[in-house]
N, C-alpha and C positions, 0 to 999 in steps of 0.2 A: 034067407038072406035078404036084408033090406036094400031098397034102391034109393033111399033118401040121400040127400046131400049133407055131408058132415064137414063143416068148415075147418074143424081143428081136431087133431088127435094129440093126446098127451102121453108120452112114454115116460113113466116114472121109474127112476133108477133106485139105487140102494137107499132104503129108508123112506122112499116116496111111494107108498103102496096104495094110498087112497087119495081121492080128490074131494075134500070137503066142499059142500055147496052144490054138488052135482045132484039134481033132482030128476024125477020121472025116469028112474034108471031101469034099463033093460040089459040083462047079461046075455051075451051072444057067444055061442060056440061056433067057430068057423072051421070047416074042414077044408084044408088046402092041399095042393099037390106036393107040398113039402112037409106034411105032417101038421101037428097041432101047434098053434101059437104058444107063447110063454104062459098065457093064462086066458081065461074068458075075458072078452072085451066088454067093458061096461060103457054103454051109450046112454047119455042123459042130457039134461039142460043145465048150462052154467052161464049165469049172467045173461039169460035170454037166448043163448046160442047152443046149438046141438054140438056136443063134444063127445069124443070117444076117449076112453082111458084104458091103458094097458100097463100092467106092472111088468117091467122088463124081465126081472128075475123070478117072476111068479110072486103072488102076494105073500107067500111064506119064505121067499128068498131061497129057492132050492136049485137054481140053475147057474152054473159057472159062466163067466163071460164068454169063454170059448165054446160053450155048449148051447148058447142062445140060438133058437130057431129063427134067425133074422129073416130069412126068405119067407117063412110062414107068417111071421109078424107083419111084414109089409105087404105081402099078397093079401092077407086078411083085411088090413086097413084099407087098401085100395078097393077091394071088392065091396066094402061097406059104404063107399062113397066119400071117403076122407080126401080132403084137398091139401091140408097143411099138417105138419108134424112139428111139435116142440118136444125135444128130448131133454129131460132133466137128469143130470148125471153128476156123480161124485168124482172129483179129480184131485190129484196132488198138484201142488205149486212148485215150479222150478225157479221162481223169482221172488225176491224179498217182498216186493210191493203187492203181490197177490197173496194176501194173508188168509189163513183159515177163517171161515165165516163169510168171505167175500164171494160174490158171484161174478162170472166172466161169460161173455158172449164171444166164443172163439171165432176166428176167421179162416184158419188154415189147419190142415191135418198132415201128419206124417204117419205112415203105416208101418208098424213093426210086428204085425200079427202074422200068423201062418196057419194054413190048414182050415181056414174058414171059407165057406162058399161065398163068393164075392159078387155073383151076378145071377140074374134070371135067365141070361141068354146062353146060346149054344144049341147043340142038337139040331143044327140046320138053320139057325137064325143068328146072324152076327150083328152086334151093336157095340159101338165105342162111344160112350157118353163123354161130353165135355166135363172136366172135373177140375179145371184150373182154380175155380172158386167153389169149394166143396159145400158151402152153405148158401142158402138162399139169401141174397142181399136184403130183400124186403122183409123177410122174417127176422133176420138179424137186427135190423133197425127197430122193428116192432118189439122184439124181446128186450132190447136194451131200454127202450122207453118204458116198457112195462115194469122192468126190474127197478128202475129209478122211481117210478110212481109207487112201487111197493115199499119204498124206503130202504132198499138194499144198497150196500156199497158195491157198485158194479163197474166192471172194466170192459171197454169196447175193444175187441180184437185180441189176437194172440194165437200162437201155434200150439196145437194140441197133439202130442205124440201118443199114438194108440199102441199099447204094449199087449202082449199075449196074456199075461197072468197065468194062473191065479196068484202066484207069488208076487210080492212087490219087488221093486228094483234093487239091484246091488248098488253100492255107492259109486262104483265105476260107471255103471249104466246111467245113473242119475247125472253124473258129471258130463258124460258123453252127450246126453240129450240137451243139457244146458249149452254145451259147446256148439251144438247144431243150431241153436237159436230157439229151441222149444221153450214154451212158457208153462205148459200144463201137461200132465200125464194122466191117462186113464185107460180103461180096458174095453170100452163099448162103442165108441163113435164110428168105428168101422167094423163090419161093412154097412152099418146103418146108413151113413150118408150116401154111399154109392147106390144102395138099393132104393133109397128114397128118390134119387135123381132118375134112376131107370124107371121107376114107377111114376115119374112126373109129379112128384109131391114136393111142395115147398117145405124145406127142412132147415131147422136151426137147433143149436144146443144151448141150453142154459146150464153152465157148468158151476157146480157148488164146490168151492175149495174146502178141503177137509184137513190138509196136512202139508208139510214141506217135503214130501217124499223122503229121501235120506241124505240129501246133499248139505243141509243146513248145519252149520257147526254148533249152534247153540240150542237146536231143537232135537228132541228124540226122533229116532228113525220111526217111520210110519208102521203101525200095526192095525189090525182090523178093529180092535177095541177103540183106538184113537179115532179112526174114521167114523165109526158109528156114534161115538159120543158127540163129535162135532156135527154130524148129520142131524141129530135130534134138534140142534139149535137152528140148522139151516132149513129144515123142511118147511116150517111155518112161513118163512119169508118166500121160499120158492113157490109154495101154494098160492100165496098172495100175488106173486108176480104172474102166475098163470091166469088168475082171475082178471088181472089188469090186461093181460095179453088178449084175452077173449074180446075185450072192448076195443082193441086196436088192430085187429087183423088186417093185413094189407090186401090190396086188390090182387087178384090172380090174373086179370086181363093184362096181357103184355109181358107178364113175367116169363123169362126164358125157361124156368123150371117146368111150366105147364105144357111146353111143347118140346121137351128135351130130346125126344126120340126122333124128331123130324130130321135132325142133322146127325143122328147117331147110327141108325139102322142102315146096314149095307144090303142092297138088293131091293127088289120090288115087292109089293104086297102079294103078288101072285105066286112068289117063290116061297112063301112061308109054309112049312109043312103043316098039315092039318092037325097033327098031334100037338104041335107047338102053339097053334092058334087056340086050341082047347085049353092047354095048360096055362097059358098066359092071357086068357081072355080078358080079365079086368085091366091088365097092364097095356094090352095092345088095342083095346076097344077104340080109343080116340084115333090112334094112328091108322087103324084099319077102316075107320069111317063110322065108328059107333058113337054113342052119346057121351062117353066118358073117356 
């Protein structure tokens, strides 16, 4: 396990299985208390910066959204010295102006998932993270600027409702989500964003619009073939945006994400059970007085 500092990790979603331009690549298998991550993590250099890349569904796309080993993924990234995460995800649009092919940097989340492990905590250690703003404000601003520099049509903000899947929405569900004020729908941003906050990682999503879900009167209802056809056009601009982001990474100093546990953990350090200290060593190291 490397102890190097890795300023950015990229989690590639559907269709985004490789990161062109990544050099000096080392593939790392990380054993975690939560099993294996989605895939081997590739660590390399991109635009002069050390970057980790993880294919969310595996590089052969073999893992359902509800089967993703998210705790293993984020424990592994934290243990490798990652500081920030950009998640690239396919989403459906619930608004006319968010057209297929556009990128969105969402600002809010609604959780409609169930049965997914949502936290690293428990078993004698209680923590309640602040989650009013589920994405890192600094990373959101940097991702927006990067997408613009990449030449994408990109939208700032929006509410992303996270559904369970793997089936797409019914028309009634699609209309319900629109009535709630949601702008996007996808299957993977949670529990990712919660686990990133618990791990004190700066996290933002670059959402790639592939379809209009099934609410749109003049568009066909979404299916997997439609999603992946649009993704083929989206992937290149998303990869370009990531390369731009590497050159615009925000400061961590003073960012509340970097010290999220200080106001979250209930109880003193001396009360943390030994087995929890061991299991969560990379996540608790800074709070317990370590170097990270």
